C-alpha positions in Angstrom: 160.2 137.8 -104.1 157.8 135.7 -106.2 157.5 135.6 -110.0 154.1 134.3 -111.1 152.8 133.4 -114.5 149.1 133.0 -115.1 147.1 131.9 -118.1 143.7 133.5 -118.6 140.6 131.3 -119.2 140.8 131.8 -123.0 143.3 132.2 -125.7 144.6 135.5 -124.5 148.2 136.3 -123.6 149.7 134.8 -120.5 150.2 137.3 -117.6 153.4 138.0 -115.6 153.4 139.3 -112.0 156.7 140.2 -110.2 155.8 141.2 -106.7 157.1 144.6 -105.8 158.4 145.2 -109.4 155.4 145.2 -111.7 152.2 147.1 -111.3 150.0 144.0 -111.1 149.8 141.3 -113.8 151.4 142.4 -117.1 150.8 140.9 -120.5 153.6 138.7 -121.9 152.1 139.1 -125.4 152.3 135.4 -125.9 150.3 132.3 -125.0 153.1 129.8 -124.8 154.5 130.3 -121.3 151.6 128.6 -119.6 150.1 125.6 -121.5 146.8 125.2 -119.6 144.0 127.7 -119.4 143.0 129.3 -116.1 146.0 128.2 -114.0 149.1 129.8 -112.6 152.4 128.9 -111.1 155.1 130.8 -109.3 158.7 130.8 -108.3 159.4 132.1 -104.8 162.9 133.0 -103.8 163.5 134.9 -107.0 166.4 137.3 -106.6 166.6 141.0 -107.7 169.8 142.8 -108.6 170.6 146.2 -110.0 173.1 146.7 -112.8 174.2 149.5 -115.1 174.5 152.0 -112.2 171.1 151.0 -110.9 169.3 151.8 -114.1 168.5 148.1 -114.9 166.8 145.5 -112.8 167.7 141.9 -113.2 165.3 139.2 -111.9 166.7 135.7 -111.5 163.8 133.3 -111.3 163.9 131.0 -108.3 164.3 127.3 -108.8 161.3 126.0 -106.8 157.9 126.1 -108.6 154.6 126.1 -106.8 151.1 125.9 -108.3 150.3 124.1 -111.6 153.9 123.6 -112.5 153.1 120.9 -115.1 151.7 123.8 -117.2 155.1 125.4 -117.7 155.6 125.9 -121.5 157.9 127.5 -123.9 157.1 130.6 -125.9 159.0 130.0 -129.1 158.7 133.5 -130.6 159.2 137.0 -129.5 156.0 138.8 -128.4 155.1 142.3 -127.3 155.5 142.4 -123.5 153.9 145.1 -121.5 155.8 146.4 -118.5 154.8 149.0 -115.9 156.7 149.5 -112.7 155.0 149.1 -109.3 153.8 152.4 -107.9 155.9 151.9 -104.7 159.3 151.9 -106.4 161.5 154.9 -105.7 164.9 156.1 -106.8 167.8 156.6 -104.5 166.5 160.1 -103.6 163.1 158.7 -102.6 161.2 160.0 -105.7 158.6 157.7 -107.1 159.4 156.3 -110.5 157.3 157.2 -113.6 154.7 154.5 -114.0 154.3 154.8 -117.7 153.6 151.5 -119.5 156.3 150.4 -121.9 156.2 147.6 -124.4 158.9 145.7 -126.1 159.0 142.7 -128.5 161.1 140.1 -126.6 161.0 136.5 -125.6 161.1 136.1 -121.8 163.0 133.3 -120.1 
């Protein structure tokens, strides 16, 4: 799986895409994860695990960066992150998950 961070071509919030987990690019709420406008970088080989009886997904970001890796920054404060699950995710019974967007004020990574 690949975790990708993208910076829009302005001062807007950086975007996070987790293939197969998020429904497209989601707002990180902050502009510090990617330091250069209009670039992206990704980490392939990122691992997924399920904890808390399958109710929580843990993503371990891979160690190899591709793309504009020199633009990796540090978001120093918590920001309101937008998460929405991919429409293809199902529970153990095969039911599609609710795709309601949720927001939380956290600092990723």
